[in-house]
N, C-alpha and C positions, 0 to 999 in steps of 0.2 A: 659278468662272471657266469660261466657255464653252470647249469644245474647239475647236481650230483647224480642224475640219471638222464638218459636221453628222452626227449619228448615221445619218441616212438614206443617207449616202454608203457606209456599210458594206454596205448591201443592194445598191447598184449594183456594188460590187466583187464581192460574192458572186454576183450574177447573171452577171457577166462570166466569173468563174472556172467557174461551173457549165456555162455554154454551151461552154466549152472542154473540160471534163472528161467530162461525161456521155456524149458519143458513144463514149467508150472503155471505160467501166466495164462489166465482165462481157462483154468482147469479147476476141478474140485480138489481142494487141499485143506488140511487142518490149519486153522488160525489160532494161535495161542495169545494169551494176554500176559504181558510181562509183569503186571502188578502195578501197584501204586494208584494215584488218583487218575481218573479218566481211563480211557481205553487206549492201551499202548500195544498194538499188535506186532507179532513177529511170525514168520513162516519158515518152512524148511528151505525155501529159496533164498531168504536173507542169509541164513547160516551157511548154506552150501556155497554161495557166491563169495562170502567173506573168506571162508576156508580156502577156496581156490585161489583168491588173490594173495592170501598170506603165504601159501605154498610157493607161488611164483616169486614173490618178493624174497622169501627166505632162501630160495635156490639161486637167485640172481644177485642179491645184495645182502649177504648174511650179516653184515655189520649194521644194517639199517634197523631202526625201530619201527614198530607198527602200533597204531592206535585205531581201533575199530569199534563199531557200535555193538557187535554181538558177542565178542570174546574179550578176555582180559588183555591189557596192553603188554607188549613185549618191547623191552629196551626203550621205554618212552623218553629216557634222558639221553638217547644217542644224538650225535650231531645231525643226522638226517633221519627223519621220521615220516613214514607214510600214514596218512589219516584216511580211513575208509568208511564209507556208508554204502553197503551193498545195494540196498533199495531205500533211497530217500523218497518218502511218499508211500509208505506201506499201505496206508488207508486207500490210496488210489489204486495200488496194485491189487488188493484183495477185492476191489469192486470193479475191476476190469478196465479202469481208465488209464490211458497211456501217458499220464503226466507225472510219472515217477521216473527216477533215474538212478544210475550208479555214480556215486561221487568218489573221486580219487584225488587226493591231494598229497603234496610232498612239502614238508617243512625242512629247511636247511638253517640250522642254528636258530630255530623257532620262527623263521620267516617263511611264509608261503612262497614257493618258487615255481611250482608246477601244479596244474589242476585240470580236471576234466569232469564234465557231466555227460554220461553216455546213456542214450535211450535205445536199447536194443530192439524193441518192437518196431519203432519207426526207422531204425537204422541211422540215427543222428548222433553225432558226437561234437561237443563244444568244448574247446580246450584253450589254455593260455599259459604263458610263462611270466606274466607280469609286465612284459614289454610289447607283446603282440598276442593276438588271439585268432583262432581259426576254427572252421567248421568242416566236417566231412559228412556226407550223407546224400539223400535225394537232392538232385539239382547240381551235384558236383562240389568239389572243394571251394571254399571261399575264405577270405580274410574277414574277420568280424570287427565291427566298429559300432560303438554306441551312437545314438542320434543326439542332435543338438536340441535342447529344451531348457530355457533359462527361467521359465515362469511356472510356478505351481499351477496356475490357472490353465495352463496348456498341457499339463502332465498326465500320463497314464500310470496308475498305481496298481501294484500287486501286493496282496498279503495272503498268507496261507489260510487264515480264518480269524475274524475278529473275536471269536469265542476263545481263542488261545491266549488273549491278553488278560492280565490280571486286572483287578478293580482299579489299581493305581495306573496301569498302563493304558487302559481303554479310553479314558478321556483324551489323553495325548494323541492316541491314534485317530480318534474321531475328529480332532482338530485338523489333522493332516488330510484325512479323507474328505472333509467338507471343503477343502481348498483346491482339490484337483479336479480335472475334467472327467475322468473315468476311473473306476475301481473294479478290479476283478479278484475273485477269491479262488483258492483251492488248487494251486499249481505247484506248490512245494518248490523243489530245485529247478523245475522247468521255467518258473518265473524269472529266476536269475539268468538263465540262458537266453530268454527272450529279451531281457534288458541288454545283455552283451551283444545280441544280434541286432539291436536297434529298433525293436518293436514295442518297447515300453520304456518308462523313464525312472520309475522308483519301485523298489521292493523294500518292504518293512516287515520284520518279524520280531518275535521275542521268544525267550526260552530255548534258544538254539544251543546245541552242543558243538564242540569243535568239529566233529565229523560231519555236521550239517553245513558248515560254511567254509572250511579250509580249502577244499577243492574248488570252490567257486571264486575265491579271491583273485588268484592269478588270471582267471578267465575274465572277470569284470575289469580288473586293472589293465590287463593286456588289450582290452577292447577300447580303453579310454575312459572308463568309469571310475567310480570311487566307492569304497565300502568301509564303513566304520561301525562302532557301537553308537548308540543314541547319544552318548556324551562326547563323541568324536574320537574315541580311543581305538586301538588296534582291534580288529574283528576276529582274529584267529582263535581267540578263546571262547567265542560264542556269546550267548546272552542276547541282549537287545541289539538287533542289527538293522542298519539302514544302508541301502545301496542306491546309487544314482548313476544314470548314464552320462549326464552332463555335470561335471564337477561344479559348475556355477550354481547348480540347483541344490547342492548338498547342504550348505549352511541354512538355506530356507527350510529344508526338511528337518534338520536338527532343531531349529528354532521352534517349529511347530510341535515337535515331539518332546520338548523340554517339559518335564513333569514338575 
C-alpha cells in the first residue's frame, strides 16, 4: 500500500526545519526550562522548526493531523497524522554536540508508515517506509540494512542515559548492559539511526513520547530491525522502548528487560 504522502515530502519538511534550526546551532541563545521534574530544555530553534513544518503540512495536506512536541495537537484523530520532534536531543543541541536530529513520522490509521531522522549540521538523513530504508548525505545515497548479531555477548548497546530510568527500570536495564559487549550513552535519536545503518545492535530507552519514536519505527523496520515496547507491544505510543537490528536478538533483549 502506498503511503498517504510521497517519501520526498520528508525531505521538504527536513529542509524547512533545517532552515529554522541552523542559524541558532552553536550560537548564544536563551534556553528555557519547560518545568516539571528534572531539566527539560526548549529553545527558539525547537519552536521555529516545528512551526515551519506545521505550515508546510497544513499547506500541502490540509486534512492531515499533526502531533508535535512544542505545540498542541491538530486533528490528532485524523486518518493520517504527522508526528514531529523538531530537535530530538535538545540537551545535545544546547551543548553544541551534533547528535541531535529532527524526527518526522507519519501515521496512517495509527500505524507508522514513513519516518526520517535528519541531522542538518552533518547533512545526514536516515529514512524508511517500513519495507526499505535509505540514507542521503556525505558519501552519497545508500540503502540501509541492519547487521546480523544473534547473541547478546556480541552486541553493541545504546541508551540515552542510565539516569533516565526509574528505580524499577534501572535493575532491568543493568541486567541487559552487563550481558552485552559494549555500551554507549548520550546519542538520543542518532543511536537509532546508527542501529538502522548497521553500526550498533540494540537501543533501549524509557519514558519516550510518541514524537520521540514514531519517526524512527519505519526507518528501523525498513532496514530489517525490530522495535517494540519492553513487553513486546507496539512502540508508536512511546514509553519503554527496545530496538534491535537483528530480530533474532529481540526476545533475548526483552527477556533481560523483564521487570
